[in-house]
Residue frames as a rotation matrix with the C-alpha (Angstrom) as fourth column:
MET 1
0.105 0.865 0.491 125.25
-0.851 0.334 -0.406 92.02
-0.515 -0.375 0.771 93.94
PHE 2
0.659 0.169 -0.733 126.04
-0.652 0.615 -0.444 89.60
0.376 0.770 0.515 91.17
GLU 3
-0.280 -0.916 -0.288 129.25
-0.461 0.391 -0.797 88.40
0.842 -0.091 -0.531 92.74
ASN 4
-0.829 0.067 0.555 127.23
-0.536 0.186 -0.823 87.56
-0.158 -0.980 -0.118 95.91
ASP 5
-0.899 0.435 -0.048 124.57
0.359 0.796 0.487 85.65
0.250 0.421 -0.872 93.98
ARG 6
-0.439 0.766 -0.469 121.88
0.321 -0.354 -0.879 88.18
-0.839 -0.536 -0.091 94.61
TYR 7
-0.915 0.027 0.402 119.88
0.403 0.035 0.915 87.94
0.011 0.999 -0.043 91.48
GLY 8
-0.673 0.737 0.063 116.61
-0.712 -0.669 0.214 89.25
0.200 0.099 0.975 92.76
GLN 9
0.254 0.922 0.291 113.40
-0.917 0.325 -0.230 87.42
-0.307 -0.208 0.929 92.58
LYS 10
0.349 -0.185 -0.919 115.07
-0.602 0.708 -0.371 84.54
0.719 0.682 0.136 90.64
ASN 11
-0.287 -0.543 -0.789 116.77
0.330 0.717 -0.614 83.42
0.899 -0.437 -0.026 93.86
GLU 12
0.617 0.728 -0.298 114.70
0.552 -0.131 0.824 85.32
0.561 -0.673 -0.483 96.44
LYS 13
0.311 -0.576 -0.756 117.58
0.619 -0.481 0.621 87.58
-0.721 -0.661 0.207 97.41
GLY 14
0.133 -0.442 0.887 118.86
0.791 -0.491 -0.364 90.88
0.597 0.750 0.285 95.73
PHE 15
-0.607 -0.240 0.758 118.54
-0.153 -0.900 -0.408 94.33
0.780 -0.363 0.510 97.11
TYR 16
0.089 0.767 0.635 115.62
-0.989 -0.005 0.145 92.97
0.114 -0.642 0.759 98.95
LYS 17
-0.937 -0.113 0.331 114.84
-0.184 0.964 -0.191 89.67
-0.297 -0.240 -0.924 100.43
TYR 18
-0.382 0.853 -0.357 111.62
-0.751 -0.061 0.657 88.02
0.539 0.519 0.664 98.97
GLU 19
-0.972 0.100 0.213 109.39
-0.078 0.717 -0.692 86.26
-0.222 -0.689 -0.689 101.29
LEU 20
-0.531 0.845 -0.054 105.91
0.424 0.321 0.847 84.79
0.734 0.427 -0.529 101.12
ASP 21
-0.681 0.443 0.583 103.15
-0.686 -0.664 -0.296 86.79
0.256 -0.602 0.757 102.67
ARG 22
-0.535 0.527 0.661 100.10
-0.452 0.482 -0.750 85.14
-0.714 -0.700 -0.020 104.28
LYS 23
0.577 0.810 -0.102 98.41
-0.506 0.257 -0.824 84.50
-0.641 0.527 0.558 101.06
GLY 24
0.349 -0.532 0.771 101.51
0.565 0.776 0.279 82.80
-0.747 0.338 0.572 99.57
LYS 25
0.898 0.028 0.438 102.32
0.388 -0.519 -0.762 85.86
0.206 0.854 -0.477 97.46
GLN 26
-0.016 -0.985 -0.174 105.99
0.981 0.019 -0.193 87.00
0.193 -0.173 0.966 97.18
LYS 27
0.954 0.280 0.102 106.63
0.243 -0.929 0.280 90.35
0.173 -0.242 -0.955 98.83
LYS 28
0.078 -0.932 0.353 109.85
0.248 -0.324 -0.913 92.54
0.966 0.159 0.206 99.15
VAL 29
0.918 0.025 -0.395 111.43
0.394 -0.131 0.910 92.79
-0.029 -0.991 -0.130 102.57
VAL 30
0.670 -0.709 0.220 114.39
-0.595 -0.690 -0.412 95.13
0.444 0.145 -0.884 103.34
ASP 31
0.779 -0.516 -0.357 117.50
0.553 0.833 0.002 93.13
0.297 -0.198 0.934 103.67
GLU 32
0.901 -0.408 -0.144 120.05
-0.196 -0.681 0.705 94.81
-0.386 -0.608 -0.694 105.98
GLU 33
0.215 -0.844 0.491 122.86
0.420 0.534 0.733 92.77
-0.881 0.049 0.470 104.49
THR 34
0.562 -0.026 0.827 122.45
0.769 -0.351 -0.533 94.75
0.305 0.936 -0.177 101.21
TYR 35
0.986 -0.090 0.139 123.80
-0.116 -0.975 0.190 97.77
0.119 -0.204 -0.972 103.04
LYS 36
0.463 -0.837 0.292 126.99
-0.232 0.203 0.951 96.02
-0.856 -0.508 -0.100 104.00
LEU 37
0.298 -0.274 0.914 127.39
0.759 0.649 -0.053 94.62
-0.579 0.710 0.402 100.52
ILE 38
0.502 -0.012 0.865 127.33
0.722 -0.546 -0.426 97.96
0.477 0.838 -0.265 98.69
GLU 39
0.886 -0.241 -0.396 129.22
0.163 -0.639 0.752 100.00
-0.434 -0.731 -0.527 101.43
PRO 40
-0.026 -0.997 0.071 132.62
0.573 0.043 0.818 99.49
-0.819 0.062 0.571 99.63
VAL 41
-0.502 -0.085 0.861 131.26
0.851 -0.225 0.474 101.12
0.153 0.971 0.186 96.30
VAL 42
0.658 0.752 -0.030 129.22
0.748 -0.648 0.145 103.93
0.089 -0.118 -0.989 97.88
GLN 43
-0.183 -0.846 0.501 130.88
0.807 -0.421 -0.414 107.18
0.561 0.329 0.760 97.26
GLY 44
-1.000 0.018 0.011 129.35
-0.021 -0.759 -0.651 109.08
-0.003 -0.651 0.759 100.11
LYS 45
-0.334 0.925 -0.180 125.87
0.931 0.295 -0.213 109.61
-0.144 -0.239 -0.960 101.46
SER 46
-0.938 0.147 0.312 123.62
-0.064 -0.963 0.261 112.48
0.339 0.225 0.913 100.56
ASP 47
-0.407 0.885 -0.227 120.30
0.570 0.052 -0.820 113.52
-0.714 -0.463 -0.525 101.89
PHE 48
-0.897 0.208 0.389 117.77
0.266 -0.447 0.854 114.65
0.352 0.870 0.345 99.29
SER 49
-0.636 0.768 -0.076 114.56
-0.463 -0.458 -0.759 116.52
-0.617 -0.448 0.647 99.74
ASP 50
-0.003 0.742 0.671 111.29
0.485 0.587 -0.648 115.17
-0.874 0.324 -0.361 98.47
GLU 51
0.800 0.287 -0.526 111.31
-0.272 -0.609 -0.745 118.00
-0.535 0.739 -0.409 95.75
ASP 52
-0.116 -0.891 -0.439 114.94
-0.911 -0.081 0.405 117.08
-0.397 0.447 -0.802 94.70
ILE 53
-0.612 -0.006 0.791 113.95
0.059 0.997 0.054 113.39
-0.788 0.080 -0.610 94.35
ILE 54
0.456 0.865 0.209 110.85
0.395 0.014 -0.919 114.38
-0.797 0.502 -0.335 92.29
ALA 55
0.623 -0.233 -0.747 112.93
-0.596 -0.760 -0.260 116.81
-0.507 0.607 -0.612 90.13
ARG 56
-0.508 -0.857 0.083 115.71
-0.686 0.461 0.563 114.12
-0.520 0.229 -0.823 89.52
MET 57
-0.526 0.352 0.774 112.96
0.463 0.882 -0.087 111.66
-0.714 0.312 -0.627 88.20
MET 58
0.468 0.883 -0.047 110.65
0.471 -0.293 -0.832 114.14
-0.748 0.367 -0.553 86.43
LEU 59
0.328 -0.371 -0.869 113.19
-0.545 -0.826 0.147 116.26
-0.772 0.425 -0.473 84.57
PRO 60
-0.740 -0.672 -0.026 114.64
-0.389 0.397 0.831 113.52
-0.549 0.625 -0.555 82.35
LEU 61
-0.429 0.712 0.557 111.23
0.741 0.629 -0.233 112.03
-0.516 0.313 -0.797 81.53
CYS 62
0.506 0.656 -0.560 109.83
0.260 -0.735 -0.626 115.45
-0.822 0.172 -0.543 80.65
LEU 63
0.020 -0.636 -0.772 112.83
-0.619 -0.615 0.490 116.48
-0.785 0.467 -0.406 78.63
GLU 64
-0.877 -0.329 0.351 112.84
0.030 0.690 0.723 113.22
-0.480 0.644 -0.596 76.62
THR 65
0.062 0.957 0.282 109.21
0.788 0.127 -0.602 113.84
-0.612 0.260 -0.747 75.84
VAL 66
0.575 -0.005 -0.818 110.09
-0.269 -0.946 -0.183 117.27
-0.773 0.325 -0.545 74.56
ARG 67
-0.463 -0.848 -0.258 112.71
-0.604 0.088 0.792 115.67
-0.649 0.522 -0.553 72.45
CYS 68
-0.548 0.438 0.713 110.25
0.572 0.818 -0.063 113.22
-0.610 0.373 -0.699 71.12
LEU 69
0.501 0.849 -0.168 108.03
0.538 -0.458 -0.708 116.03
-0.678 0.265 -0.686 70.03
GLU 70
0.373 -0.515 -0.772 110.73
-0.545 -0.795 0.267 118.16
-0.751 0.321 -0.577 68.53
ASP 71
-0.682 -0.728 0.065 112.04
-0.430 0.471 0.771 115.10
-0.592 0.498 -0.634 66.55
GLY 72
-0.196 0.765 -0.614 108.66
-0.966 -0.044 0.254 114.26
0.167 0.643 0.747 65.25
ILE 73
-0.955 -0.125 -0.269 108.52
-0.075 0.979 -0.187 110.96
0.287 -0.159 -0.945 66.97
VAL 74
-0.339 0.906 -0.253 105.05
0.758 0.104 -0.644 112.12
-0.557 -0.410 -0.722 68.27
ALA 75
-0.162 0.387 0.908 102.73
0.876 -0.368 0.313 114.27
0.455 0.845 -0.280 66.31
ASP 76
0.083 0.386 0.919 101.58
-0.128 -0.910 0.394 116.58
0.988 -0.150 -0.026 68.97
PRO 77
-0.676 -0.237 0.697 101.57
-0.658 -0.231 -0.717 117.28
0.331 -0.943 0.000 72.80
ALA 78
0.257 0.845 0.468 98.37
-0.960 0.278 0.026 115.43
-0.109 -0.456 0.883 73.32
ASP 79
0.700 -0.122 -0.704 99.81
-0.257 0.876 -0.408 112.28
0.666 0.467 0.582 71.65
ALA 80
-0.380 -0.925 -0.008 102.88
-0.244 0.108 -0.964 112.45
0.892 -0.364 -0.267 73.88
ASP 81
-0.606 0.137 0.783 100.98
-0.789 -0.226 -0.571 112.91
0.098 -0.964 0.245 77.08
MET 82
0.557 0.827 -0.070 98.37
-0.828 0.560 0.035 110.23
0.068 0.039 0.997 76.19
GLY 83
0.423 -0.478 -0.769 101.17
-0.205 0.777 -0.596 107.85
0.883 0.410 0.231 75.40
LEU 84
-0.638 -0.691 0.340 102.70
-0.388 -0.092 -0.917 108.47
0.665 -0.717 -0.209 78.82
ILE 85
-0.231 0.678 0.698 99.44
-0.967 -0.079 -0.243 108.10
-0.110 -0.731 0.673 80.65
PHE 86
0.768 0.639 -0.045 98.32
-0.633 0.744 -0.215 104.90
-0.104 0.194 0.976 78.93
GLY 87
0.505 -0.663 -0.553 101.73
-0.330 0.444 -0.833 103.58
0.798 0.603 0.006 78.15
ILE 88
-0.485 -0.838 -0.249 103.76
0.124 0.216 -0.968 103.91
0.865 -0.501 -0.001 81.39
GLY 89
0.145 0.596 -0.789 101.22
0.859 0.319 0.400 104.90
0.490 -0.736 -0.466 83.81
PHE 90
-0.859 -0.453 0.239 101.98
0.311 -0.832 -0.460 108.48
0.408 -0.320 0.855 84.28
PRO 91
-0.580 0.696 -0.423 99.60
0.578 -0.014 -0.816 109.98
-0.574 -0.718 -0.394 86.79
PRO 92
-0.209 0.668 0.714 96.55
0.925 -0.102 0.366 111.03
0.317 0.737 -0.597 84.93
PHE 93
0.683 0.469 -0.559 95.85
0.670 -0.708 0.224 113.92
-0.291 -0.528 -0.798 87.32
ARG 94
-0.021 -0.754 -0.656 99.06
0.237 -0.641 0.730 115.46
-0.971 -0.141 0.192 86.16
GLY 95
0.721 0.548 -0.424 97.98
-0.281 -0.328 -0.902 115.30
-0.633 0.769 -0.083 82.50
GLY 96
0.776 -0.535 0.334 101.34
0.615 0.525 -0.589 114.01
0.140 0.662 0.736 81.12
ALA 97
-0.061 -0.951 -0.302 104.88
0.932 -0.162 0.323 115.39
-0.357 -0.262 0.897 80.91
LEU 98
-0.624 -0.231 0.747 104.18
0.602 -0.752 0.271 118.27
0.499 0.618 0.608 78.58
ARG 99
0.488 0.794 0.363 101.16
0.215 -0.512 0.831 119.36
0.846 -0.328 -0.421 80.72
TYR 100
0.556 -0.396 -0.731 103.44
0.813 0.078 0.577 119.13
-0.172 -0.915 0.366 83.84
ILE 101
-0.563 -0.798 0.215 105.85
0.826 -0.537 0.172 121.55
-0.022 0.274 0.961 82.05
ASP 102
-0.297 0.596 0.746 102.87
0.378 -0.644 0.665 123.85
0.877 0.479 -0.034 81.21
ASP 103
0.694 0.639 -0.332 101.57
0.476 -0.061 0.877 123.75
0.541 -0.767 -0.346 84.64
MET 104
0.288 -0.724 -0.626 105.01
0.872 -0.072 0.485 124.61
-0.396 -0.686 0.611 86.21
GLY 105
0.892 -0.046 -0.450 105.65
-0.243 -0.888 -0.390 127.16
-0.381 0.457 -0.803 83.50
ALA 106
0.767 -0.638 0.063 108.48
0.502 0.536 -0.679 126.45
0.399 0.552 0.732 80.90
ASP 107
0.269 -0.677 0.685 110.68
-0.507 -0.705 -0.497 129.33
0.819 -0.214 -0.533 82.50
LYS 108
0.349 -0.126 0.929 110.50
-0.928 0.093 0.361 127.66
-0.132 -0.988 -0.085 85.88
PHE 109
0.951 0.070 0.303 110.99
-0.024 0.988 -0.152 124.24
-0.310 0.138 0.941 84.40
VAL 110
0.612 -0.771 0.173 114.18
0.183 -0.075 -0.980 125.36
0.769 0.632 0.095 82.49
GLU 111
0.194 -0.507 0.840 115.44
-0.816 -0.559 -0.149 127.01
0.544 -0.657 -0.522 85.65
LEU 112
0.696 0.125 0.707 114.97
-0.577 0.683 0.448 123.72
-0.427 -0.720 0.547 87.55
ALA 113
0.948 -0.294 0.122 116.64
0.313 0.796 -0.517 121.74
0.055 0.529 0.847 84.90
ASP 114
0.397 -0.817 0.419 119.62
-0.172 -0.515 -0.840 124.10
0.902 0.261 -0.345 84.88
LYS 115
0.376 -0.280 0.883 119.95
-0.926 -0.153 0.345 123.55
0.038 -0.948 -0.317 88.54
PHE 116
0.523 -0.114 0.845 120.51
-0.193 0.949 0.248 119.79
-0.830 -0.293 0.474 87.99
ALA 117
0.869 -0.090 -0.487 122.38
-0.493 -0.066 -0.868 120.23
0.046 0.994 -0.102 84.77
ASP 118
-0.052 -0.988 0.145 125.59
-0.998 0.047 -0.041 118.90
0.034 -0.146 -0.989 86.25
LEU 119
0.024 0.168 0.985 123.92
-0.428 0.893 -0.142 115.41
-0.903 -0.418 0.093 86.35
GLY 120
-0.638 -0.450 0.624 124.41
0.388 0.513 0.766 114.96
-0.665 0.731 -0.153 82.61
PRO 121
-0.969 0.190 -0.157 122.76
-0.233 -0.493 0.838 115.61
0.081 0.849 0.522 79.23
LEU 122
-0.399 0.909 -0.120 119.36
0.790 0.407 0.459 114.11
0.466 0.088 -0.880 80.24
TYR 123
0.117 0.542 -0.832 118.93
0.916 -0.383 -0.120 117.19
-0.384 -0.748 -0.542 82.22
HIS 124
-0.834 -0.406 -0.374 119.80
0.141 -0.811 0.568 119.80
-0.534 0.421 0.733 79.58
PRO 125
0.308 0.945 -0.114 116.78
0.186 -0.177 -0.967 121.54
-0.933 0.276 -0.230 78.14
THR 126
-0.043 -0.241 0.970 116.60
0.996 0.070 0.061 121.89
-0.083 0.968 0.237 74.27
GLU 127
-0.951 -0.309 0.007 117.05
0.299 -0.914 0.273 125.30
-0.078 0.262 0.962 72.58
LYS 128
-0.557 0.796 0.237 113.55
0.085 -0.230 0.970 125.28
0.826 0.560 0.060 71.55
LEU 129
0.375 0.543 -0.751 112.27
0.843 0.137 0.520 124.64
0.386 -0.828 -0.407 75.21
ARG 130
-0.389 -0.457 -0.800 114.50
0.796 -0.603 -0.043 127.61
-0.463 -0.653 0.599 76.24
GLU 131
-0.934 0.155 0.321 112.92
0.107 -0.737 0.667 129.75
0.340 0.657 0.672 73.64
MET 132
0.004 0.985 -0.174 109.51
0.426 0.156 0.891 128.73
0.905 -0.077 -0.419 74.87
ALA 133
0.104 -0.114 -0.988 110.65
0.991 -0.068 0.113 129.73
-0.080 -0.991 0.106 78.38
LYS 134
-0.854 -0.484 -0.188 111.69
0.460 -0.874 0.157 133.15
-0.241 0.047 0.969 77.15
THR 135
-0.888 0.431 0.161 108.61
-0.092 -0.509 0.856 133.74
0.451 0.745 0.491 75.23
GLY 136
-0.574 0.669 0.472 106.01
-0.617 0.025 -0.787 132.23
-0.539 -0.742 0.398 77.70
GLU 137
-0.206 0.523 -0.827 104.85
-0.858 0.310 0.410 129.82
0.471 0.794 0.384 75.07
LYS 138
-0.125 0.235 0.964 103.04
-0.656 0.709 -0.258 126.57
-0.744 -0.665 0.066 76.20
PHE 139
-0.981 -0.171 0.093 102.56
-0.079 0.787 0.611 123.19
-0.177 0.592 -0.786 74.70
PHE 140
-0.403 0.909 0.105 98.84
0.914 0.392 0.107 123.39
0.056 0.139 -0.989 75.17
GLY 141
0.428 0.690 0.584 96.94
0.738 -0.640 0.214 126.49
0.521 0.339 -0.783 74.12
C-alpha cells in the first residue's frame, strides 16, 4: 500500500477510497483496486463464520484483560470491565471482558481459546484461568 502511495485519509486513498458525501463529510468507499494490489501477498483465501470472527477478536482482548488482573495492573474484575466499557467502548450490555468470560463459562472459554491456540500466544489461556475453568470459579460472585 505504501509503495503505491495509498496512505489512507491523508491522500484519500488506501484500503478504501475516501469521497465526500452530500454533506461534505469524508466517507469510506470500497476500492476494487485494493484487491488487485494485495493479491500478490495474499497467502490464500479462507472463509470464516461469524462465530470464528468474533472469537478471533474477543479471545485476545479477554485474555489480555485476565493477564492485567493477574499481574495487578487492575485491582479487581469490576475495574477491568469498567475500564473497557468507558475506555475503549466495549459493549456495555456484555458487561466487560471478564463478565463475558463468566457468562460463557471459563471452561467453555478456555476450550474456545485452545481451538485457536495455533494463532499464537495471544490466544493461550493463563494457568490461573485454566484452574478457574476446572473448578468452575468465576470473576464475579
